[in-house]
N, C-alpha and C positions, 0 to 999 in steps of 0.2 A: 391418820393425820400425817401430813408430809413433814419430813425432818426440818426443824427450824421454824415451822409454822406455829403461830400462837393458837392455843386452844380456843375454840368458839364456845361461849356460854350463852345460850339463848333463853330468854325469860318471856313467857306469855301466860295469859290467864289459863288456857287449857293446853295440855301437852299431848302430842301425838295425833294421829298415828304416823309411823315412819313410812308406811307405804302410801301411795297416792291413788289407790283403787277404790276407796270407799266413798263416803259422803262428806269428806273433809272440805272445809272452806279454803279460801285463797291464802290466808295467813298460814294455816297448818301445812298446806301443800308447798308453799314457798320455803318455810323453815325446814320441813322434812327433807326437801331436796338439798338445802345447804348443809344440813347435818349428815346426811348420807354421804355426801362428797368429802366433807372435812373431818367428820367425827366431832366429839365434844360432849357437852352437857346441855340438856333441855330441862328447864326448871319451871314449875308452875303449880297450879291448883290440881288436885286429884279428881275434882268433880264430885267429891263426897263431903258430907258434913259429919262432925263427931263432937262429943262433949269437950274434947281437948282442943279441937280446932287447929289453929296454927302452931300450937304447942305439942301436938301429937308427933310421934316419931315419923320421920319422912320415909317414903317408900321409893325404892329405886329398881328400875328394870334396865337391863343392859341388852342392847341389840347391836352386835358387831362392835363398832367403835363409838357407839352413842349410848350414853347413860341418860335415862329419863327419870328425874327425881321429882316427886310430887308431895305436897302437904295438904291437909284438910283445912276446912274452915268450920267454925261453929255456925249454927243456924242464924244467930244474931249477926255474926260477921258477914255471912252471905247476904242477908237481907239489907244491911246498911251499906256494905261495900258494893255489891254487884247489882241487886235490884234497886237499891236506893241511889247512891251518888253516881255510879257508873252509867246506869241506864235510865234513871229518872231525871238526872241533872245533866251529865256530860253528853250523853248520846244525842238527845234532842237539841241541846245548845250547839254542838259542833255541826249538826246537820241543819242549822239555821232555823230551828223550830222553837223559838222562845215561847210560843203559845202552849207548848207541851212540856216545857221544862219546869221542874219543881226543885226548890232549893231549901234545905233545912240543915241546921247545925249538927244534928245527930248523925245523919248519913255522911256528912262531910268528915266528921270525926272518925266514923267507922272506916271510911275510905283511907284516910291518912294512917290510921292504926294498922290496917291490913298491909298497906305499903311498907310500913315500918317493920311489921312482923315478917313479911316475905324477905325483906332485905336482911333482917337478923338471921333468918334460917339459911339464906344463900351465902352470906359472908364467909362462914367457915369452909365452904366448898370451893372457893375461888382463890386464885393467886393474882398478884399484880400483873403478871405477864399475860393473863388471859384477855381475850376480847369479849366483853360483855355486851350483848345486844338485846335491849329491852323493847318489847312490842306493845303498842296500842294504848288506848285511852284508860285502861285499867291501872296503869302503872306510871302515871306522870311523876309521882314523888319518889319512885324507887331508887333512881340514880342518886338523888340528894341524900336519901337514907343510907345508901352504900358509902357515899363519901363520908358521912358522919361516923360510920363504923370504922373508918380508917382505910378504906380501899383507895388506892392511888393509881390503879390501872385505867385503861381506856374503856369508856362506857358510851355506847350509842343508843339512840332511841328512834324507832320508826313508828309513825302514826299511819295506820291503814285507812282511817276514815278522814273526812274533811277537817280542816281547821277554819273556823268561821272568821269573818272580819272583826277587827278590834271593837267596832261599834256594838257588835252582838256579844262578843266574848266578855266585855266589861260588865255585862249583866250578872255574871257569875260572882257571888260575893267574895270568893277566894281567888279571883282571877290573877291578881298580882302575885300571890303566894305560889300559885300553880306554875306560872311561867318562870318565876325566879327558880323554882325547883327544877324546871327543865334545863336551866342553865348549868346544872351540875353535869349534864351530858357533854361529851366532846363533839358529837355529831348528832343533829336532829334532822331526820329525814321525813319527807312528805311525798305524796303521790303526784301532785301537780304544782306548777309554779304559782297558781293562785293561792293554794294552801301555804306555801312557803312565804309568799309576800304578806299574807295575813299575819303569820307568826312574827315575821320581822317587823311589820308595821306596829304590832302591839309592843314589841321590845323598844322601838324608837319612840313612839308616842306616849306610852304609859309608863315606861321604866327609864326613860331618858337615855336609851342606848345609842350606839354609834355604828353605822354601817361601814364595814371594811371590805377590802378586796377579797376575792375568792369565796364569795357567798358566806362571809363571816360577819358576825355581829358581836359588838362588845357591850356588855352591861356591867358597870363597875369594874372589878378585876377579872371578870370571866369573859373569855372569847370562845364563841361556839360557832361551828360551821352549820348553817341551816341550808339544806340543799334538797333538790328534787331527785327522787329515785323511783320512777314508775315501775310497778311490779308487773311481771309478765307471767306466762304459763309455760309449761313444758309442751310446746306446740307439737313437736314430732310424736311425743308420747300420747297426746290427746288425739292426734290424727290416727294413730294406731288403735286407740280405744274405739274410734268411730267405725272401724271395720272388724271389731272383735265379735265373737258369736253373741254375746249378751247385747251389744249395741245393735247388731243386725236383727236380733229377735224383736227388740223394741221398735226399730225402724219399720220392720215389716208389719208389726201389729198396728202401728199408728197409720201406716199407709192403707192397710186393709180397712180400718175403721173409717178413714176419711174417704176412701173410694177415689172418685175423680175430683173431689173437692180439694182446694188448696188449704194447707195447714199453716196457721199462725201459732207460734208458741211464745210463752213468757216463762222464765224460770227465775224465781226470786224467793228469798226468805220472806215470810209474811211480816213486813215492816212498813211503817208509814213513810219511811224515806224512799221507798221503791216506787212510789207513784202508781200503785195498783188501782186505786179508785179512779184516778184520772185516766189510766189506761183503759179500763173497762168502759168509761164514758166515751173515749175516743173510738173504741170499737163499735159502740152503739151508734155514734155519729156516722161511722162508715156505712152501716146498714141503712141509716136514714137517708144520707145524701147520695149514696151510690147503690140504689136498690138492686142493681144487676148482680151484686154479691150475695144476695139472699139465697140460701140453699147451695151456694157455690164455695163458701169458705167456712172453716171451723177454727175456733180459737181455744187452745188449751193453755191454761195458766197453772203451772206447778208452783205451789206456794207453801213449802213446809212451815209448820208452826214455829214461832220464835217468841221467846219471853212471854209465854201465854199467861204467866202469873200477873202481868201488868195490865192495868185497866185499859190503857190506850190500845193494846194489842187485842184484847177481847173485843173492844168496840170495832176495831178495824176488821176483824174476821166477820163479825155480824154484818157490817156494812157491805163487805164484798159479797157475802153469800146472798144478801138481799138484792144487791145490784145484779148479780148473775141471774138470780131468779126472775127479776124484772125483765132483763133483756131476753131471756129464753121465753118467758111468758108472752112477751110482745111480738117476737119474730119467729119462734119455733114452728115447725110443721110436724106432721106425723113421722116423717122420715129424716128430720134434720133438727139437731140441737145446736144452736150457734156457739155457745160458750160452755166450757167445762172447767171447773176449778178443782184441783187436787191438793190436799193439805199434807200429804205424806211425801217423804223424800225418796230420791232414787240414787243409786250408785252413779259414779261419774261415767262409767262405761254405758249404763243405760241412758243417761242424759245425752251422751254423744250420739246415740242412735236416734233419740228424740229430735235433737238439733238437725241431724242429717235428713230426717223426714220432712222438715219444715220448709215451706217456701219463704216464710218471713219469721224473723225473731224480733220481738219487741223488748227492747232494753231501755226503759224510760224512767229512770229514777228522778226524783225531785232534787236530789243531791247525793252524790256518791264519790267515795275516795277514788276508786278506779273502776270497778265492775268487771270481773273476769269472765262473766257469762258471755259478754260481747266477744271476747277473744276466743273462748272455747267454741262458740257457734261458728266463727270463721274457720278455726282449725278443723272442725268436724265435717265441713261441707264436701259433697261429692263434686270433684272437678268437672264432671260431665254435665252437672245440673245444679249449680250453686244457688243457694238462697240469698235473700236480701236482709241486711241488718238495718233496723230502724233504731236509732240511738239518740238518747237525750243529750241536749247541749250541756247539761249539768252533770254528766258522768265524766270522771277523770279520763276514761278511755277515749273520749272524743278527740283529744289532742293527737292520739296515735292513729285514729281510724276516721279521718275526714271523708273517706269514700263511702261511709255509711250514709243513710238518709238521716240527716240531723234534724231533730224536732224540739220544739218547746213543749215539754210534757204537760204544762198547765193549760195548753190550748187544745181543746178537743177537736177543733177544726184542723189544726196543724197535724195532729196525730192521724186523723181520718184521711187527710190528703196524702200523707206519706204512706199510709197503708194502701190506699188505692194505687199510688204510683208503684209501690213494691209489688203488688199483686199483678199488675199489668206490664211490668218492666220486661222488655224484650231480652232474649238470651244474651246478646252481645253486650248489653249494658250490665246485666247481672254478672257476667263473666269478667268484664273489665274491672268493675268495682271490687268483686271478690278477690281477684288476683292482687290488686293493689293492697287490700287489707291483709291478705295472707302474707305478703312480703313483710309488712310491718309487724305482724304477730310473730312470725318466725325469726325476725331480726332482734326481738326483744324478749328472750326467754327468761324464766325465773332465775336461772343461773347468772345472767348478766346483772339482774337486780341485786342479788346477793353479793357478787364479786365487786360491783361498783360501791355498794355501801361499805362493805368490810375494807375495801381498799382505802376509802375515804377515812374510815376510823383508824386504820393502821397508820395513816399519814397525818392524822390530826396533830396539831401542835408543831408541825414541821413547816417552816417558812421556805 
């Protein structure tokens, strides 16, 4: 940590790893980069349950100048806080899926209790001079609980997923309590301007707030900066991944399997927000409406299992496997299988090779905070033969990557047309679009996201 620099204290549901070579998601990769550069404390759940739960002695690992401190939960806490309120209530709600959201008092109480317990365990580890940076929908109440414990330092919050419009968010029975709790933070960050406007709109319409200059909002005696900080990737690092031995092995393997067929890939957690069912139907429409692609293209969907304990995810897997079987049964020949779905994960180096082998990458979420797969695909491309990105208009990455082929993921015709255009796109257009996207991806690395947010937090309260 540089002399005179405040210590960074990061809080997230899961902690680590500090390296970025494994299967870590965007939040972990971004935070590990920030902590490796600055040093500090990373606090969160251990990933384990125990009888003592949040009362069990904390475990700390030290790597260089970073301390990673974790605590357990009980089975009951995990069920109510994580599987219940966070993922049955907040996740679908914030992704605009009221039809899948479940609200009950018991899980809400568990969520608030775990936020209170995490704050109680964190409070003795921090000083008012620290910068506390809380992450994602698991810990909306944590800042408020830290304030009640007497912490007077600066606390920021970043939401990695969307924030839905006030008309939807008010369906949450505790919506007013939750947003009032968010006002305990000094800076609240979002991936896109749409998410920021939705939050500010709730503060104004539901809580009687006032909009101020400098992306600030006042509610009662609290003034909070609500701003947009789009997260990026370590583009040079991922570009190096794409030419590593592990990446080259996977690239060659995929090219060998595909032969002279063009490869389409999708890489997503198995989640209903990712638009996988709609994507499969769009691919089926491609084979229906553009029969010249039959036998000439293959679609690989990598979809590691996610939250498989929840009924909605079990049903999604069943539907996807049935749909893939239907498409293959309808179009396959003895020497060609149109679609393949894999539910295991790959390392980031291996994924870089898979991206590099693909002519087309389908990134078509129904709603997404950012979606770093889009940026990783761009960074991984071979400059001599770049592929084409087909991107949902509802992904946060759309704002930075307008040179992708932008589609409405709900429209099978739109997806099919974009796929046909991508598969037949001449080299000059592919190259031009890719170079424009590459410039955007390299101009907005994860270090910029970190520095911008922490700079805003450092300066919060200064007119």
